[in-house]
TORKOL-4160 file (C-alpha; in steps of 0.2 Angstrom, whole numbers, padded with zeros to 4 digits, m for minus):
170
<pt num="1" X="0038" Y="0134" Z="m0472"/>
<pt num="2" X="0022" Y="0129" Z="m0464"/>
<pt num="3" X="0006" Y="0119" Z="m0467"/>
<pt num="4" X="m0008" Y="0131" Z="m0467"/>
<pt num="5" X="m0026" Y="0127" Z="m0463"/>
<pt num="6" X="m0037" Y="0124" Z="m0478"/>
<pt num="7" X="m0053" Y="0133" Z="m0477"/>
<pt num="8" X="m0069" Y="0122" Z="m0479"/>
<pt num="9" X="m0086" Y="0125" Z="m0488"/>
<pt num="10" X="m0096" Y="0136" Z="m0483"/>
<pt num="11" X="m0082" Y="0148" Z="m0478"/>
<pt num="12" X="m0085" Y="0165" Z="m0485"/>
<pt num="13" X="m0068" Y="0168" Z="m0492"/>
<pt num="14" X="m0070" Y="0153" Z="m0504"/>
<pt num="15" X="m0085" Y="0162" Z="m0513"/>
<pt num="16" X="m0076" Y="0179" Z="m0515"/>
<pt num="17" X="m0066" Y="0184" Z="m0530"/>
<pt num="18" X="m0048" Y="0187" Z="m0526"/>
<pt num="19" X="m0037" Y="0202" Z="m0527"/>
<pt num="20" X="m0023" Y="0204" Z="m0541"/>
<pt num="21" X="m0006" Y="0203" Z="m0534"/>
<pt num="22" X="0005" Y="0219" Z="m0537"/>
<pt num="23" X="0019" Y="0216" Z="m0525"/>
<pt num="24" X="0032" Y="0202" Z="m0527"/>
<pt num="25" X="0039" Y="0204" Z="m0509"/>
<pt num="26" X="0045" Y="0192" Z="m0496"/>
<pt num="27" X="0027" Y="0190" Z="m0489"/>
<pt num="28" X="0021" Y="0184" Z="m0506"/>
<pt num="29" X="0036" Y="0171" Z="m0507"/>
<pt num="30" X="0032" Y="0165" Z="m0490"/>
<pt num="31" X="0014" Y="0163" Z="m0494"/>
<pt num="32" X="0019" Y="0153" Z="m0510"/>
<pt num="33" X="0031" Y="0142" Z="m0501"/>
<pt num="34" X="0017" Y="0138" Z="m0487"/>
<pt num="35" X="0004" Y="0135" Z="m0501"/>
<pt num="36" X="0016" Y="0122" Z="m0509"/>
<pt num="37" X="0019" Y="0113" Z="m0493"/>
<pt num="38" X="0001" Y="0113" Z="m0489"/>
<pt num="39" X="m0004" Y="0106" Z="m0506"/>
<pt num="40" X="0008" Y="0092" Z="m0504"/>
<pt num="41" X="0003" Y="0088" Z="m0486"/>
<pt num="42" X="m0015" Y="0088" Z="m0490"/>
<pt num="43" X="m0012" Y="0079" Z="m0502"/>
<pt num="44" X="m0018" Y="0088" Z="m0517"/>
<pt num="45" X="m0014" Y="0093" Z="m0535"/>
<pt num="46" X="m0018" Y="0111" Z="m0534"/>
<pt num="47" X="m0022" Y="0125" Z="m0521"/>
<pt num="48" X="m0028" Y="0143" Z="m0522"/>
<pt num="49" X="m0023" Y="0156" Z="m0510"/>
<pt num="50" X="m0041" Y="0159" Z="m0504"/>
<pt num="51" X="m0042" Y="0141" Z="m0499"/>
<pt num="52" X="m0029" Y="0145" Z="m0486"/>
<pt num="53" X="m0039" Y="0161" Z="m0481"/>
<pt num="54" X="m0028" Y="0174" Z="m0491"/>
<pt num="55" X="m0038" Y="0184" Z="m0504"/>
<pt num="56" X="m0024" Y="0185" Z="m0517"/>
<pt num="57" X="m0024" Y="0179" Z="m0535"/>
<pt num="58" X="m0011" Y="0165" Z="m0532"/>
<pt num="59" X="m0012" Y="0147" Z="m0536"/>
<pt num="60" X="0000" Y="0132" Z="m0536"/>
<pt num="61" X="m0002" Y="0116" Z="m0546"/>
<pt num="62" X="0007" Y="0100" Z="m0547"/>
<pt num="63" X="m0003" Y="0086" Z="m0556"/>
<pt num="64" X="0012" Y="0074" Z="m0554"/>
<pt num="65" X="0012" Y="0077" Z="m0535"/>
<pt num="66" X="0015" Y="0058" Z="m0532"/>
<pt num="67" X="0029" Y="0057" Z="m0545"/>
<pt num="68" X="0047" Y="0060" Z="m0541"/>
<pt num="69" X="0048" Y="0072" Z="m0556"/>
<pt num="70" X="0039" Y="0088" Z="m0551"/>
<pt num="71" X="0029" Y="0098" Z="m0563"/>
<pt num="72" X="0025" Y="0112" Z="m0550"/>
<pt num="73" X="0017" Y="0128" Z="m0557"/>
<pt num="74" X="0016" Y="0144" Z="m0547"/>
<pt num="75" X="0003" Y="0155" Z="m0555"/>
<pt num="76" X="0001" Y="0174" Z="m0550"/>
<pt num="77" X="m0014" Y="0183" Z="m0558"/>
<pt num="78" X="m0018" Y="0169" Z="m0570"/>
<pt num="79" X="m0031" Y="0171" Z="m0583"/>
<pt num="80" X="m0038" Y="0158" Z="m0596"/>
<pt num="81" X="m0035" Y="0165" Z="m0613"/>
<pt num="82" X="m0040" Y="0150" Z="m0624"/>
<pt num="83" X="m0051" Y="0135" Z="m0621"/>
<pt num="84" X="m0054" Y="0120" Z="m0633"/>
<pt num="85" X="m0065" Y="0105" Z="m0633"/>
<pt num="86" X="m0075" Y="0098" Z="m0618"/>
<pt num="87" X="m0076" Y="0083" Z="m0607"/>
<pt num="88" X="m0085" Y="0077" Z="m0591"/>
<pt num="89" X="m0074" Y="0070" Z="m0577"/>
<pt num="90" X="m0075" Y="0067" Z="m0559"/>
<pt num="91" X="m0068" Y="0081" Z="m0548"/>
<pt num="92" X="m0065" Y="0083" Z="m0529"/>
<pt num="93" X="m0059" Y="0098" Z="m0519"/>
<pt num="94" X="m0048" Y="0100" Z="m0504"/>
<pt num="95" X="m0061" Y="0113" Z="m0497"/>
<pt num="96" X="m0075" Y="0101" Z="m0499"/>
<pt num="97" X="m0068" Y="0085" Z="m0492"/>
<pt num="98" X="m0076" Y="0068" Z="m0496"/>
<pt num="99" X="m0086" Y="0075" Z="m0510"/>
<pt num="100" X="m0084" Y="0072" Z="m0529"/>
<pt num="101" X="m0095" Y="0076" Z="m0543"/>
<pt num="102" X="m0094" Y="0075" Z="m0562"/>
<pt num="103" X="m0090" Y="0092" Z="m0570"/>
<pt num="104" X="m0089" Y="0098" Z="m0588"/>
<pt num="105" X="m0073" Y="0107" Z="m0592"/>
<pt num="106" X="m0063" Y="0112" Z="m0607"/>
<pt num="107" X="m0051" Y="0098" Z="m0614"/>
<pt num="108" X="m0037" Y="0110" Z="m0617"/>
<pt num="109" X="m0033" Y="0127" Z="m0610"/>
<pt num="110" X="m0020" Y="0141" Z="m0612"/>
<pt num="111" X="m0017" Y="0151" Z="m0597"/>
<pt num="112" X="m0007" Y="0167" Z="m0595"/>
<pt num="113" X="0000" Y="0175" Z="m0579"/>
<pt num="114" X="0015" Y="0179" Z="m0570"/>
<pt num="115" X="0027" Y="0167" Z="m0561"/>
<pt num="116" X="0032" Y="0169" Z="m0542"/>
<pt num="117" X="0045" Y="0183" Z="m0547"/>
<pt num="118" X="0033" Y="0193" Z="m0558"/>
<pt num="119" X="0039" Y="0187" Z="m0575"/>
<pt num="120" X="0026" Y="0183" Z="m0588"/>
<pt num="121" X="0022" Y="0164" Z="m0591"/>
<pt num="122" X="0011" Y="0155" Z="m0602"/>
<pt num="123" X="0005" Y="0137" Z="m0599"/>
<pt num="124" X="m0004" Y="0126" Z="m0611"/>
<pt num="125" X="m0012" Y="0111" Z="m0603"/>
<pt num="126" X="m0023" Y="0096" Z="m0608"/>
<pt num="127" X="m0031" Y="0082" Z="m0598"/>
<pt num="128" X="m0028" Y="0083" Z="m0580"/>
<pt num="129" X="m0017" Y="0099" Z="m0581"/>
<pt num="130" X="m0031" Y="0108" Z="m0590"/>
<pt num="131" X="m0044" Y="0102" Z="m0577"/>
<pt num="132" X="m0033" Y="0108" Z="m0563"/>
<pt num="133" X="m0029" Y="0125" Z="m0571"/>
<pt num="134" X="m0048" Y="0128" Z="m0573"/>
<pt num="135" X="m0052" Y="0122" Z="m0555"/>
<pt num="136" X="m0039" Y="0133" Z="m0547"/>
<pt num="137" X="m0044" Y="0148" Z="m0557"/>
<pt num="138" X="m0062" Y="0145" Z="m0553"/>
<pt num="139" X="m0057" Y="0146" Z="m0535"/>
<pt num="140" X="m0048" Y="0163" Z="m0538"/>
<pt num="141" X="m0064" Y="0169" Z="m0546"/>
<pt num="142" X="m0074" Y="0163" Z="m0530"/>
<pt num="143" X="m0082" Y="0148" Z="m0539"/>
<pt num="144" X="m0083" Y="0131" Z="m0531"/>
<pt num="145" X="m0086" Y="0115" Z="m0540"/>
<pt num="146" X="m0103" Y="0114" Z="m0532"/>
<pt num="147" X="m0107" Y="0131" Z="m0542"/>
<pt num="148" X="m0104" Y="0121" Z="m0558"/>
<pt num="149" X="m0117" Y="0107" Z="m0555"/>
<pt num="150" X="m0136" Y="0108" Z="m0557"/>
<pt num="151" X="m0148" Y="0117" Z="m0545"/>
<pt num="152" X="m0156" Y="0100" Z="m0539"/>
<pt num="153" X="m0139" Y="0092" Z="m0537"/>
<pt num="154" X="m0133" Y="0107" Z="m0527"/>
<pt num="155" X="m0148" Y="0107" Z="m0516"/>
<pt num="156" X="m0145" Y="0089" Z="m0512"/>
<pt num="157" X="m0127" Y="0092" Z="m0508"/>
<pt num="158" X="m0131" Y="0106" Z="m0496"/>
<pt num="159" X="m0144" Y="0096" Z="m0487"/>
<pt num="160" X="m0132" Y="0081" Z="m0485"/>
<pt num="161" X="m0118" Y="0092" Z="m0480"/>
<pt num="162" X="m0128" Y="0101" Z="m0467"/>
<pt num="163" X="m0134" Y="0084" Z="m0460"/>
<pt num="164" X="m0116" Y="0077" Z="m0460"/>
<pt num="165" X="m0110" Y="0093" Z="m0450"/>
<pt num="166" X="m0124" Y="0090" Z="m0437"/>
<pt num="167" X="m0120" Y="0071" Z="m0435"/>
<pt num="168" X="m0101" Y="0075" Z="m0433"/>
<pt num="169" X="m0105" Y="0088" Z="m0420"/>
<pt num="170" X="m0097" Y="0103" Z="m0429"/>
């Protein structure tokens, strides 16, 4: 297993919709293992394949990453099939380090997809798990959290981000 480089905003791969997975081969298994290791090393509670530069519809989530009892989910070709309720909560993203903002998301979701071996799975989540599922599926659809904020707030973010990159010499 290996810790992969997490792509940062404004990398183009982050804004592109990912491709569905059709082959559950050793290459996919290695990608999933590397994504899990990368997520824990970051540390984060979720990671989408395009965040490590791979345009495949794969995500890993573990909202109890700091707990000894793992609640790791591997999702291949996930789709949200039901949403309920709404709440505003602060979110961050491994691809936009140091930035958090309040995002409105469904309180409860039901997601259908496949596990790492191609078997159908269904996950019902609420609270932090629901938020993580929506956040990672957004990534797979090429949507970043800054795409979910208002135009003025987004323009302010882009100006601040550009200024910080200049100051850091990137």
